[in-house]
Residue frames relative to the residue before (quaternion, step in Angstrom):
aa qw qx qy qz dx dy dz
X 1.0000 0.0000 0.0000 0.0000 0.00 0.00 0.00
X 0.4597 -0.7006 0.4680 0.2806 3.61 -0.82 0.96
X 0.6215 -0.5519 0.4050 0.3809 3.54 -1.25 0.53
X 0.6389 0.5393 -0.3323 0.4364 3.59 1.00 -0.79
X 0.6688 0.4859 -0.2980 0.4772 3.58 0.95 -0.86
X 0.6267 0.5317 -0.3299 0.4645 3.58 1.02 -0.80
X 0.6496 0.5205 -0.3117 0.4581 3.58 0.97 -0.89
X 0.6618 0.5032 -0.3081 0.4624 3.60 0.91 -0.90
X 0.6348 0.5184 -0.3271 0.4706 3.58 1.00 -0.79
X 0.6440 0.5345 -0.3144 0.4480 3.56 0.99 -0.87
X 0.6503 0.5090 -0.3092 0.4717 3.57 0.98 -0.86
X 0.6541 0.5146 -0.3119 0.4583 3.59 0.96 -0.88
X 0.6421 0.5114 -0.3167 0.4753 3.58 0.96 -0.85
X 0.6633 0.5180 -0.3065 0.4448 3.57 0.94 -0.90
X 0.6438 0.5165 -0.3201 0.4651 3.59 0.96 -0.87
X 0.6490 0.5150 -0.3159 0.4623 3.58 0.92 -0.89
X 0.6537 0.5287 -0.3144 0.4408 3.58 0.91 -0.94
X 0.7509 0.4249 -0.2392 0.4454 3.58 0.75 -1.00
X 0.5774 0.5344 -0.3889 0.4793 3.59 1.15 -0.40
X 0.6620 0.4987 -0.3058 0.4685 3.59 0.93 -0.89
X 0.6645 0.4848 -0.3076 0.4783 3.59 0.96 -0.81
X 0.6361 0.5582 -0.3304 0.4178 3.56 1.05 -0.72
X 0.7467 0.3602 -0.2147 0.5164 3.59 1.06 -0.69
X 0.4177 0.7365 -0.4479 0.2874 3.62 1.28 -0.06
X 0.5858 0.5907 -0.3998 0.3847 3.68 0.95 -0.61
X 0.5863 0.5744 -0.3791 0.4273 3.60 1.08 -0.61
X 0.6356 0.5150 -0.3280 0.4724 3.59 1.05 -0.71
X 0.7082 0.4684 -0.2810 0.4474 3.59 0.79 -0.98
X 0.5784 0.5630 -0.3787 0.4529 3.60 1.16 -0.44
X 0.6284 0.5504 -0.3368 0.4344 3.58 1.10 -0.63
X 0.7703 0.2771 -0.1611 0.5512 3.60 1.16 -0.51
X 0.2755 0.8081 -0.4888 0.1791 3.59 1.15 0.54
X 0.5639 0.5892 -0.3934 0.4243 3.61 1.24 -0.19
X 0.6136 0.5087 -0.3431 0.4970 3.60 1.29 -0.23
X 0.5507 -0.6324 0.4362 0.3264 3.59 -0.98 0.87
X 0.5958 -0.6011 0.3925 0.3601 3.64 -1.00 0.79
X 0.6502 0.5118 -0.3344 0.4510 3.62 0.96 -0.78
X 0.6381 0.5110 -0.3316 0.4709 3.60 1.04 -0.71
X 0.6346 0.5161 -0.3333 0.4688 3.58 0.98 -0.81
X 0.6255 0.5376 -0.3364 0.4544 3.59 1.01 -0.79
X 0.6431 0.5132 -0.3198 0.4699 3.59 0.96 -0.86
X 0.6376 0.5099 -0.3243 0.4779 3.60 0.99 -0.80
X 0.6281 0.5357 -0.3390 0.4512 3.59 0.96 -0.82
X 0.6756 0.4944 -0.2999 0.4574 3.57 0.90 -0.92
X 0.7029 0.4851 -0.2798 0.4386 3.58 0.74 -1.07
X 0.7479 0.4058 -0.2372 0.4687 3.59 0.72 -1.04
X 0.5784 0.5474 -0.3829 0.4682 3.61 1.16 -0.44
X 0.6386 0.5228 -0.3218 0.4640 3.56 0.99 -0.87
X 0.6629 0.5027 -0.3051 0.4634 3.58 0.92 -0.90
X 0.6704 0.5062 -0.2998 0.4522 3.60 0.94 -0.90
X 0.6578 0.4961 -0.3116 0.4733 3.59 0.98 -0.83
X 0.6119 0.5368 -0.3474 0.4655 3.61 1.03 -0.74
X 0.6439 0.5207 -0.3174 0.4620 3.58 0.99 -0.83
X 0.6440 0.5190 -0.3183 0.4633 3.59 0.96 -0.88
X 0.6680 0.5013 -0.3010 0.4602 3.58 0.91 -0.93
X 0.6514 0.5165 -0.3154 0.4577 3.58 0.99 -0.84
X 0.6841 0.4876 -0.2897 0.4586 3.60 0.86 -0.97
X 0.7498 0.3947 -0.2111 0.4873 3.59 0.96 -0.85
X 0.3575 -0.7601 0.4699 0.2715 3.60 1.35 0.01
X 0.3517 0.7745 -0.4455 0.2793 3.55 0.95 0.98
X 0.3098 0.7805 -0.5015 0.2079 3.60 1.20 0.32
X 0.5990 0.5768 -0.3687 0.4154 3.59 1.07 -0.62
X 0.6177 0.5323 -0.3444 0.4654 3.59 1.13 -0.62
X 0.6354 0.5180 -0.3226 0.4731 3.57 1.02 -0.80
X 0.6517 0.5148 -0.3136 0.4604 3.57 0.93 -0.87
X 0.6247 0.5418 -0.3338 0.4525 3.57 1.05 -0.77
X 0.6519 0.5018 -0.3199 0.4700 3.61 0.98 -0.79
X 0.6414 0.5297 -0.3281 0.4476 3.60 0.97 -0.82
X 0.6341 0.5269 -0.3360 0.4554 3.59 1.13 -0.54
X 0.6501 0.4723 -0.3149 0.5051 3.60 1.22 -0.38
X 0.1589 -0.8726 0.4535 0.0879 3.53 0.57 1.27
X 0.6120 0.5691 -0.3598 0.4149 3.62 1.08 -0.56
X 0.6553 0.5175 -0.3156 0.4507 3.59 1.18 -0.46
X 0.5641 0.6479 -0.3806 0.3423 3.59 1.14 -0.54
X 0.6493 0.4946 -0.3490 0.4605 3.66 0.88 -0.72
X 0.6389 0.5155 -0.3302 0.4658 3.59 1.06 -0.71
X 0.6425 0.5056 -0.3194 0.4792 3.59 1.06 -0.71
X 0.5904 0.5412 -0.3657 0.4742 3.59 1.13 -0.53
X 0.6485 0.5072 -0.3139 0.4729 3.58 0.98 -0.84
X 0.6702 0.4920 -0.3118 0.4600 3.60 0.90 -0.88
X 0.6146 0.5455 -0.3544 0.4462 3.60 1.07 -0.67
X 0.6726 0.4797 -0.2960 0.4796 3.60 0.97 -0.81
X 0.6274 0.5360 -0.3352 0.4546 3.58 1.03 -0.75
X 0.7078 0.4515 -0.2798 0.4658 3.58 0.84 -0.95
X 0.6112 0.5394 -0.3583 0.4552 3.61 1.08 -0.62
X 0.6583 0.4970 -0.3060 0.4754 3.58 0.96 -0.85
X 0.6414 0.5190 -0.3157 0.4686 3.56 1.02 -0.81
X 0.6305 0.5355 -0.3225 0.4601 3.60 0.97 -0.86
X 0.6873 0.5009 -0.2917 0.4378 3.57 0.80 -1.05
X 0.6829 0.4794 -0.2932 0.4668 3.58 0.88 -0.90
X 0.6348 0.5315 -0.3260 0.4564 3.58 1.04 -0.78
X 0.6462 0.5128 -0.3167 0.4682 3.59 0.95 -0.88
X 0.6496 0.5203 -0.3145 0.4564 3.57 0.93 -0.93
X 0.6689 0.5139 -0.3041 0.4427 3.58 0.89 -0.95
X 0.6744 0.4975 -0.3013 0.4549 3.59 0.88 -0.93
X 0.7632 0.4082 -0.2106 0.4545 3.58 0.80 -1.00
X 0.6929 0.3877 -0.2840 0.5375 3.58 1.30 0.09
X 0.5745 -0.6503 0.3471 0.3559 3.56 1.17 0.75
X 0.5012 0.5993 -0.4630 0.4186 3.56 0.94 0.95
X 0.1685 0.8200 -0.5294 0.1377 3.58 1.02 0.77
X 0.6296 0.5249 -0.3410 0.4603 3.59 1.06 -0.68
X 0.6075 0.5301 -0.3514 0.4759 3.60 1.10 -0.64
X 0.6452 0.5067 -0.3163 0.4764 3.57 0.99 -0.83
X 0.6282 0.5353 -0.3271 0.4602 3.56 1.01 -0.83
X 0.6539 0.5102 -0.3111 0.4640 3.58 0.93 -0.90
X 0.6226 0.5560 -0.3383 0.4344 3.57 1.01 -0.81
X 0.7358 0.4023 -0.2319 0.4930 3.56 0.94 -0.85
X 0.5304 0.5381 -0.4236 0.4997 3.57 1.32 0.09
X 0.6668 0.4967 -0.2959 0.4702 3.57 1.01 -0.83
X 0.5960 0.6369 -0.3565 0.3348 3.59 0.98 -0.85
X 0.6526 0.5033 -0.3544 0.4418 3.68 0.83 -0.73
X 0.6191 0.5221 -0.3470 0.4730 3.59 1.06 -0.68
X 0.6464 0.5026 -0.3080 0.4845 3.55 1.03 -0.79
X 0.6134 0.5460 -0.3391 0.4589 3.60 1.09 -0.70
X 0.6323 0.5258 -0.3288 0.4644 3.57 1.00 -0.84
X 0.6474 0.5176 -0.3080 0.4670 3.57 0.99 -0.88
X 0.6714 0.4910 -0.2950 0.4702 3.59 0.91 -0.90
X 0.6478 0.5360 -0.3154 0.4401 3.57 1.01 -0.83
X 0.6939 0.4553 -0.2774 0.4840 3.57 0.98 -0.80
X 0.6893 0.4916 -0.2845 0.4497 3.61 1.02 -0.75
X 0.8305 0.2732 -0.0947 0.4762 3.58 0.83 -0.99
X 0.7745 0.3579 -0.1845 0.4878 3.60 1.10 -0.54
X 0.4707 -0.7093 0.4207 0.3136 3.57 1.26 0.05
X 0.3689 0.7259 -0.5026 0.2905 3.60 1.17 0.45
X 0.1702 -0.7877 0.5883 0.0671 3.57 -1.00 0.85
X 0.2773 -0.7729 0.5522 0.1441 3.55 -0.93 0.91
X 0.4221 -0.6775 0.5424 0.2618 3.56 -1.13 0.74
X 0.7342 -0.4527 0.2724 0.4265 3.57 -1.29 0.30
X 0.6880 0.4698 -0.2973 0.4664 3.59 0.88 -0.90
X 0.6116 0.5367 -0.3543 0.4608 3.57 1.13 -0.57
X 0.6348 0.5045 -0.3292 0.4838 3.58 1.03 -0.73
X 0.6089 0.5412 -0.3476 0.4641 3.57 1.08 -0.71
X 0.6480 0.5137 -0.3130 0.4672 3.56 0.98 -0.87
X 0.6350 0.5216 -0.3259 0.4673 3.58 1.00 -0.82
X 0.6546 0.5222 -0.3106 0.4498 3.57 0.97 -0.87
X 0.6483 0.5064 -0.3163 0.4724 3.58 0.97 -0.84
X 0.6652 0.4993 -0.3024 0.4656 3.57 0.92 -0.92
X 0.6394 0.5241 -0.3256 0.4588 3.58 0.98 -0.83
X 0.6238 0.5376 -0.3376 0.4560 3.58 1.04 -0.75
X 0.6511 0.5193 -0.3130 0.4564 3.55 1.01 -0.82
X 0.6639 0.4893 -0.2996 0.4797 3.55 0.97 -0.87
X 0.6188 0.5581 -0.3369 0.4383 3.59 1.05 -0.79
X 0.6043 0.5468 -0.3508 0.4612 3.58 1.05 -0.72
X 0.6568 0.5091 -0.3030 0.4665 3.56 0.98 -0.88
X 0.6725 0.5065 -0.3047 0.4454 3.58 0.88 -0.95
X 0.6559 0.5046 -0.3120 0.4668 3.57 0.95 -0.85
X 0.6547 0.5327 -0.3183 0.4316 3.58 0.97 -0.82
X 0.5966 0.5667 -0.3656 0.4351 3.60 1.18 -0.49
X 0.3278 -0.7578 0.5013 0.2588 3.59 1.05 -0.71
X 0.7677 0.1291 -0.1036 0.6191 3.59 1.29 0.00
X 0.6384 -0.5217 0.3884 0.4117 3.55 -1.29 0.21
X 0.3194 -0.7645 0.5272 0.1889 3.63 -0.67 1.04
X 0.2208 -0.8366 0.4869 0.1194 3.57 0.19 1.31
X 0.6252 0.5374 -0.3536 0.4419 3.60 0.94 -0.76
X 0.6741 0.5032 -0.2908 0.4559 3.55 0.88 -0.97
X 0.6841 0.4870 -0.2917 0.4579 3.58 0.88 -0.94
X 0.6413 0.5242 -0.3287 0.4539 3.60 0.99 -0.81
X 0.6412 0.5106 -0.3230 0.4730 3.60 0.99 -0.78
X 0.6739 0.5073 -0.2954 0.4486 3.57 0.91 -0.94
X 0.7070 0.4705 -0.2742 0.4513 3.58 0.82 -0.99
X 0.6674 0.5039 -0.3210 0.4445 3.60 0.85 -0.89
X 0.7093 0.4364 -0.2800 0.4775 3.59 0.87 -0.86
X 0.5878 0.5751 -0.3677 0.4343 3.59 1.13 -0.57
X 0.6938 0.4492 -0.2719 0.4928 3.58 0.90 -0.93
X 0.5804 0.5643 -0.3761 0.4508 3.59 1.12 -0.58
X 0.6827 0.4861 -0.2863 0.4645 3.58 0.86 -0.97
X 0.6373 0.5328 -0.3254 0.4518 3.59 1.00 -0.82
X 0.7007 0.4666 -0.2809 0.4608 3.58 0.81 -0.98
X 0.6395 0.5133 -0.3425 0.4585 3.60 0.98 -0.75
X 0.6391 0.5089 -0.3313 0.4720 3.59 1.07 -0.66
X 0.6637 0.4965 -0.3048 0.4691 3.59 0.99 -0.82
X 0.6515 0.5179 -0.3204 0.4523 3.61 0.98 -0.83
X 0.0775 -0.8628 0.4938 0.0759 3.56 1.09 -0.85
X 0.3703 0.6603 -0.5619 0.3334 3.55 0.61 1.21
X 0.6188 -0.5517 0.3834 0.4070 3.58 -1.15 0.47
X 0.6706 -0.5707 0.3090 0.3595 3.54 -1.13 0.81
X 0.7000 0.4862 -0.2882 0.4366 3.59 0.79 -0.99
X 0.6689 0.4918 -0.3060 0.4659 3.60 0.87 -0.91
X 0.6518 0.5255 -0.3152 0.4467 3.56 0.96 -0.87
X 0.6887 0.4707 -0.2855 0.4719 3.57 0.89 -0.91
X 0.6009 0.5541 -0.3600 0.4497 3.59 1.07 -0.68
X 0.6948 0.4673 -0.2826 0.4680 3.58 0.84 -0.96
X 0.6230 0.5386 -0.3433 0.4516 3.60 1.02 -0.74
X 0.7021 0.4381 -0.2779 0.4877 3.58 0.83 -0.92
X 0.5812 0.5665 -0.3723 0.4501 3.61 1.13 -0.56
X 0.6470 0.5079 -0.3103 0.4766 3.58 1.03 -0.80
X 0.7121 0.4700 -0.2580 0.4533 3.59 1.06 -0.75
X 0.5081 0.6820 -0.4118 0.3275 3.59 1.18 -0.49
X 0.6497 0.5058 -0.3532 0.4441 3.69 0.83 -0.77
X 0.6317 0.5202 -0.3369 0.4657 3.61 1.03 -0.74
X 0.6595 0.5060 -0.3068 0.4636 3.59 0.97 -0.87
X 0.6750 0.4841 -0.2977 0.4705 3.59 0.91 -0.87
X 0.6206 0.5389 -0.3367 0.4594 3.57 1.05 -0.71
X 0.6328 0.5206 -0.3226 0.4738 3.56 1.04 -0.78
X 0.6586 0.5161 -0.3078 0.4529 3.57 0.97 -0.86
X 0.6525 0.5113 -0.3102 0.4654 3.58 1.08 -0.72
X 0.7424 0.4377 -0.2270 0.4536 3.57 0.90 -0.95
X 0.7777 0.2839 -0.1348 0.5445 3.58 1.11 -0.68
X 0.4196 -0.6839 0.5363 0.2618 3.57 -1.03 0.80
X 0.0576 -0.8304 0.5535 -0.0265 3.56 -0.15 1.33
X 0.2870 -0.8026 0.5018 0.1470 3.55 -0.17 1.32
X 0.6373 0.5636 -0.3384 0.4021 3.59 1.03 -0.72
X 0.6510 0.4978 -0.3247 0.4721 3.61 1.24 -0.23
X 0.5108 0.5858 -0.4435 0.4463 3.58 1.26 0.19
X 0.1430 -0.8845 0.4378 0.0745 3.50 0.72 1.27
X 0.7234 0.4456 -0.2621 0.4576 3.60 0.94 -0.79
X 0.6651 0.4792 -0.3074 0.4832 3.59 1.26 -0.16
X 0.6299 0.5231 -0.3306 0.4692 3.57 1.24 -0.35
X 0.6357 -0.5011 0.4129 0.4175 3.55 -1.30 0.27
X 0.6087 -0.5929 0.3871 0.3581 3.56 -1.10 0.74
X 0.6711 0.5013 -0.3153 0.4460 3.61 0.88 -0.89
X 0.6237 0.5293 -0.3329 0.4689 3.58 1.10 -0.72
X 0.6612 0.5063 -0.2987 0.4661 3.57 0.93 -0.92
X 0.6573 0.5158 -0.3079 0.4551 3.59 0.94 -0.89
X 0.6455 0.5234 -0.3204 0.4548 3.58 0.99 -0.83
X 0.6807 0.4840 -0.2966 0.4630 3.58 0.90 -0.88
X 0.6522 0.4985 -0.3184 0.4740 3.59 1.01 -0.75
X 0.6033 0.5714 -0.3505 0.4320 3.58 1.15 -0.60
X 0.4589 0.6839 -0.4494 0.3460 3.60 1.24 -0.24
X 0.6077 0.5713 -0.3508 0.4258 3.57 1.10 -0.66
X 0.6920 0.4576 -0.2739 0.4866 3.56 0.93 -0.90
X 0.6481 0.5283 -0.3154 0.4488 3.58 0.91 -0.94
X 0.6920 0.4655 -0.2643 0.4843 3.57 1.07 -0.76
X 0.7441 0.4833 -0.2444 0.3911 3.53 0.74 -1.09
X 0.6654 0.5425 -0.3337 0.3893 3.61 0.77 -0.95
X 0.7159 0.4148 -0.2954 0.4777 3.67 0.71 -0.86
X 0.6378 0.5294 -0.3424 0.4424 3.60 1.04 -0.68
X 0.6193 0.5198 -0.3363 0.4829 3.58 1.09 -0.69
X 0.6575 0.5043 -0.3096 0.4664 3.57 0.95 -0.88
X 0.6436 0.5194 -0.3197 0.4624 3.59 1.00 -0.83
X 0.6676 0.5036 -0.3059 0.4551 3.58 0.86 -0.95
X 0.6451 0.5117 -0.3148 0.4721 3.58 1.04 -0.79
X 0.6554 0.5011 -0.3092 0.4730 3.60 1.05 -0.73
X 0.6472 0.5776 -0.3239 0.3777 3.58 0.93 -0.94
X 0.7198 0.4163 -0.2573 0.4924 3.61 1.08 -0.63
X 0.6824 0.5008 -0.2832 0.4510 3.62 1.25 -0.07
X 0.7991 0.2047 -0.0963 0.5570 3.61 1.06 -0.64
X 0.6366 -0.5348 0.3789 0.4065 3.61 -1.18 0.45
X 0.5975 -0.5893 0.4086 0.3587 3.57 -1.12 0.69
X 0.6309 0.5405 -0.3412 0.4398 3.60 1.05 -0.73
X 0.6442 0.5012 -0.3164 0.4834 3.62 1.03 -0.77
X 0.6247 0.5396 -0.3193 0.4655 3.54 1.00 -0.88
X 0.6408 0.5546 -0.3148 0.4275 3.55 1.02 -0.83
X 0.7089 0.4568 -0.2826 0.4572 3.57 0.88 -0.84
X 0.5977 0.5369 -0.3678 0.4682 3.59 1.09 -0.58
X 0.5753 0.6286 -0.3614 0.3786 3.55 1.16 -0.65
X 0.5405 0.6386 -0.4092 0.3642 3.62 1.12 -0.42
X 0.5054 0.6349 -0.4307 0.3948 3.60 1.21 -0.31
X 0.6666 0.5437 -0.3008 0.4117 3.58 0.88 -0.98
X 0.7386 0.4022 -0.2548 0.4772 3.63 0.61 -1.03
X 0.5873 0.5619 -0.3826 0.4393 3.60 1.12 -0.50
X 0.6526 0.4906 -0.3078 0.4886 3.58 0.99 -0.83
X 0.6322 0.5275 -0.3297 0.4619 3.60 1.01 -0.80
X 0.6443 0.5341 -0.3153 0.4474 3.54 0.98 -0.90
X 0.6715 0.4954 -0.2939 0.4661 3.57 0.91 -0.91
X 0.6568 0.5020 -0.3100 0.4696 3.59 0.98 -0.82
X 0.6358 0.5464 -0.3347 0.4303 3.57 0.95 -0.89
X 0.7325 0.4388 -0.2339 0.4649 3.56 0.92 -0.95
X 0.8079 0.3422 -0.1564 0.4535 3.56 0.68 -1.11
X 0.7299 0.3870 -0.2377 0.5109 3.60 1.18 -0.42
X 0.8198 0.2451 -0.0981 0.5081 3.57 0.87 -0.97
X 0.4651 -0.7619 0.3867 0.2315 3.57 1.30 0.48
X 0.3014 0.7078 -0.5750 0.2785 3.58 0.90 0.84
X 0.5845 -0.6279 0.3925 0.3316 3.56 -1.08 0.81
X 0.1632 -0.7783 0.6034 0.0596 3.56 -0.88 1.05
X 0.1752 -0.8173 0.5450 0.0650 3.56 -0.07 1.33
X 0.6732 -0.4993 0.3493 0.4190 3.63 -1.20 0.39
X 0.6034 0.5785 -0.3628 0.4117 3.58 1.06 -0.72
X 0.6411 0.5338 -0.3262 0.4445 3.56 1.07 -0.72
X 0.6068 0.5400 -0.3519 0.4652 3.60 1.10 -0.64
X 0.6354 0.5177 -0.3215 0.4743 3.58 1.05 -0.80
X 0.6510 0.5206 -0.3105 0.4570 3.57 0.93 -0.93
X 0.6545 0.5276 -0.3102 0.4438 3.54 0.88 -0.99
X 0.6709 0.5028 -0.2961 0.4576 3.60 0.92 -0.91
X 0.6738 0.4985 -0.2988 0.4562 3.58 0.93 -0.89
X 0.6265 0.5456 -0.3400 0.4407 3.57 1.00 -0.80
X 0.7074 0.4478 -0.2748 0.4728 3.57 0.88 -0.91
X 0.5689 0.5538 -0.3832 0.4721 3.61 1.16 -0.45
X 0.6382 0.5245 -0.3182 0.4651 3.56 1.01 -0.85
X 0.6408 0.5292 -0.3191 0.4555 3.56 1.00 -0.82
X 0.6409 0.5246 -0.3196 0.4603 3.58 0.99 -0.85
X 0.6603 0.5045 -0.3058 0.4647 3.59 0.90 -0.95
X 0.6705 0.5011 -0.2970 0.4594 3.57 0.90 -0.95
X 0.6617 0.5100 -0.3050 0.4571 3.58 0.98 -0.83
X 0.6342 0.5252 -0.3284 0.4628 3.60 0.98 -0.83
X 0.6491 0.5137 -0.3146 0.4646 3.57 0.96 -0.89
X 0.6595 0.5124 -0.3113 0.4534 3.57 0.93 -0.87
X 0.6460 0.5225 -0.3135 0.4598 3.57 1.00 -0.84
X 0.6699 0.4939 -0.3024 0.4646 3.60 0.92 -0.92
X 0.6662 0.5113 -0.3077 0.4472 3.57 0.94 -0.88
X 0.6585 0.5015 -0.3151 0.4643 3.60 0.97 -0.79
X 0.6260 0.5282 -0.3390 0.4628 3.61 1.07 -0.68
X 0.6354 0.5284 -0.3283 0.4576 3.58 1.05 -0.77
X 0.6603 0.5073 -0.3060 0.4615 3.57 1.00 -0.82
């Protein structure tokens, strides 16, 4: 497969992932009466079941077996499983406690953190216009941080945890389905332990309403599809490019928070939103010019 085709596929996967993540809060609002830890357990259990189904239908067990033979990658996959579980839990808590704007800010900060990780650990180098785009985006995020009047810990924790998750998945370089299967496999004992120790009413599937049960089981699909798309993108395109495409997600969250869920949209947020999209335009123009030169 040519590098150009691989790059285009990576961009398409990334766009799909971030659009799905951007509208995911609407799903979690539907089940906000369920405790965040219970929702996390549902995400783990049903994601594992959904990934097993995908592997069975696609006859991909040999790929999973191949990853298990690469024993040096398994500890890293254990770390990524814990990172994504922590990120999931904090994201659910933020959405269901009316902190969607905090979550949005976290995923605005994350691309900047991705650029930093890419330059520090992957040897990626940015051109002048790309640095300009980073500077514009940083200015937009800085407006948000100053407007908080304090360090936004929720936002920073979301950005850092997902940033390191993306970095490690890129370094591990396993296919998306096998990687996610092993990650959820590592998390299953934690989920089952929680079910044993805590009386989880939402898992009494035959006693709950059908629509409630269906919504909770859908956590597997809502979780798995964008994560598979993200993992597929992470091994095809530079981390810095992946970071800028990520602005789609928080932009959708921001719009939903303000226009659907009536969170307060201060003037500072309008400035941030404008600067972020200016950065995207600059970065896109640079990418277009560079590809034409090649």
